[in-house]
C-alpha positions as CSV (number, residue, x, y, z in Angstrom):
1,M,-3.8,94.7,-34.1
2,T,-0.9,95.5,-31.8
3,T,-1.2,94.6,-28.1
4,N,0.2,97.5,-26.2
5,V,1.5,96.9,-22.7
6,L,2.4,99.6,-20.2
7,I,4.8,98.7,-17.4
8,L,4.9,100.9,-14.4
9,C,7.4,101.6,-11.6
10,T,7.8,104.6,-9.4
11,H,11.0,106.1,-10.9
12,N,11.0,104.4,-14.3
13,S,14.7,103.8,-14.1
14,A,15.3,100.1,-13.5
15,R,12.6,97.3,-13.3
16,S,10.1,98.9,-15.6
17,V,12.8,99.7,-18.2
18,L,14.1,96.1,-17.9
19,S,10.5,94.9,-18.5
20,E,9.9,97.2,-21.4
21,A,13.1,96.1,-23.1
22,M,12.7,92.4,-22.4
23,L,9.1,92.3,-23.7
24,N,10.0,94.3,-26.8
25,H,13.1,92.1,-27.4
26,W,11.2,88.8,-27.1
27,A,8.2,90.0,-29.1
28,K,10.5,91.0,-32.0
29,K,12.4,87.7,-31.8
30,L,9.1,85.6,-31.7
31,G,7.3,87.7,-34.3
32,K,4.6,88.7,-31.9
33,D,2.6,91.9,-32.5
34,V,3.2,93.2,-29.0
35,R,4.6,96.6,-28.0
36,A,5.8,97.5,-24.5
37,F,6.1,100.9,-23.0
38,S,7.3,101.9,-19.5
39,A,6.7,104.9,-17.3
40,G,6.8,106.0,-13.7
41,S,4.6,108.0,-11.3
42,A,7.7,110.0,-10.2
43,P,10.2,109.4,-13.0
44,S,13.9,109.9,-12.1
45,G,14.7,111.4,-15.5
46,R,17.6,108.9,-16.0
47,L,18.0,105.2,-16.5
48,N,19.9,103.2,-14.0
49,P,23.3,102.3,-15.5
50,Y,23.2,98.8,-14.1
51,A,19.9,98.2,-15.9
52,L,21.4,99.4,-19.1
53,E,24.5,97.2,-18.5
54,A,22.3,94.1,-17.8
55,L,20.4,94.7,-21.1
56,A,23.5,95.4,-23.1
57,N,25.1,92.2,-21.7
58,A,22.1,90.3,-23.0
59,G,22.5,91.8,-26.5
60,I,19.5,94.1,-26.2
61,D,19.6,97.5,-27.8
62,T,18.4,100.3,-25.4
63,T,18.5,103.1,-28.0
64,G,15.5,105.3,-27.4
65,Y,14.6,104.1,-23.9
66,R,14.2,106.9,-21.4
67,S,12.7,107.6,-18.0
68,K,9.2,109.1,-18.5
69,S,6.0,110.0,-16.6
70,W,2.9,107.9,-16.8
71,D,1.1,111.1,-17.8
72,E,2.4,110.5,-21.3
73,F,0.0,107.6,-21.6
74,V,-3.2,109.2,-20.5
75,G,-3.7,111.8,-23.3
76,E,-5.9,111.6,-26.3
77,N,-2.9,110.8,-28.6
78,A,-1.4,108.1,-26.3
79,P,-1.4,104.5,-27.5
80,K,-4.3,102.5,-26.2
81,M,-3.1,99.9,-23.7
82,R,-4.5,96.4,-23.4
83,I,-2.4,95.5,-20.4
84,V,-0.9,97.6,-17.5
85,I,1.6,95.9,-15.3
86,T,3.1,97.3,-12.1
87,V,6.5,95.9,-11.2
88,C,7.2,97.7,-7.9
89,D,5.1,97.6,-4.7
90,R,5.0,101.4,-4.3
91,A,3.6,102.0,-7.8
92,A,1.1,99.2,-7.2
93,S,-0.2,101.0,-4.2
94,E,-0.5,104.4,-5.8
95,T,-3.6,105.7,-7.4
96,C,-3.1,105.3,-11.1
97,P,-4.5,107.6,-13.7
98,Y,-7.5,106.5,-15.7
99,W,-6.2,104.5,-18.6
100,P,-8.2,104.9,-21.8
101,G,-9.8,101.7,-22.9
102,S,-9.9,100.1,-19.4
103,P,-6.9,97.8,-19.8
104,V,-6.4,94.6,-17.8
105,T,-4.1,95.3,-14.8
106,V,-1.8,93.1,-12.9
107,H,1.0,93.5,-10.3
108,W,4.2,91.5,-10.9
109,G,6.4,92.8,-8.1
110,Y,10.2,92.4,-8.1
111,P,12.6,93.4,-5.4
112,D,14.5,96.6,-6.3
113,P,18.0,95.6,-7.5
114,S,19.1,99.1,-6.8
115,N,18.9,98.3,-3.1
116,A,21.5,95.6,-3.4
117,P,24.9,96.3,-1.8
118,E,27.3,97.8,-4.3
119,P,29.4,94.6,-4.8
120,E,26.2,92.7,-5.6
121,K,24.3,95.2,-7.8
122,K,25.5,93.8,-11.1
123,K,24.3,90.3,-10.2
124,A,21.1,91.7,-8.7
125,F,20.2,93.5,-11.9
126,E,21.1,90.5,-14.0
127,L,18.9,88.2,-11.9
128,T,16.1,90.7,-12.1
129,R,16.4,90.9,-15.9
130,Q,16.2,87.1,-16.1
131,A,13.2,86.9,-13.9
132,I,11.4,89.6,-15.8
133,G,12.4,88.0,-19.1
134,Y,10.8,84.7,-18.1
135,R,7.5,86.3,-17.2
136,M,7.5,88.3,-20.5
137,L,8.0,85.1,-22.4
138,Q,5.0,83.6,-20.6
139,L,2.9,86.6,-21.5
140,L,3.9,86.2,-25.2
141,C,2.9,82.6,-25.1
142,L,-0.7,83.6,-24.4
143,P,-3.2,83.8,-27.4
144,L,-3.6,87.5,-26.7
145,E,-5.7,88.3,-29.8
146,Q,-8.2,85.6,-28.9
147,M,-8.6,86.3,-25.2
148,G,-11.3,88.4,-23.6
149,N,-10.3,90.6,-20.7
150,S,-11.6,88.2,-18.0
151,A,-9.5,85.3,-19.4
152,L,-6.5,87.6,-19.9
153,Q,-6.8,88.8,-16.3
154,S,-6.8,85.2,-15.0
155,A,-3.9,84.2,-17.2
156,L,-1.8,87.2,-16.1
157,A,-2.6,86.4,-12.4
158,A,-1.5,82.8,-13.0
159,I,1.8,84.0,-14.5
160,E,2.3,86.2,-11.4
161,R,1.8,83.1,-9.1
162,S,4.2,80.9,-11.2
């Protein structure tokens, strides 16, 4: 059974999209039955071009990725999430919708690379992509199918501390 992971950020334009793409990329490469989605509480409606460039430079296809609202994942026909990860402090402090199935939640915060000075933005996005990719690899190393929610919560918290 596919493990669905929802990654949240306020605008769903940079960190959450980097996370979605990195998790899907590594899951496919490693043959893991994991599917990532991303969304925002106040989506910008566009993906940050620096995020897209960082992913393209890593050889990751971004076809089909878009900025979307977390409301898409609360409906009756939405995929059932096993894990919900917030990647920005603002989204972590917001009142989230009720997620069907009561998924495990964790906050893996990253500084917003969009706030880097213009000459440093490209590097900031690449470093953020690498940091996110490392955590997504750690997530994929977990025996997700065999873990109960309590063990999964502990493992995700340990990844956050690493």
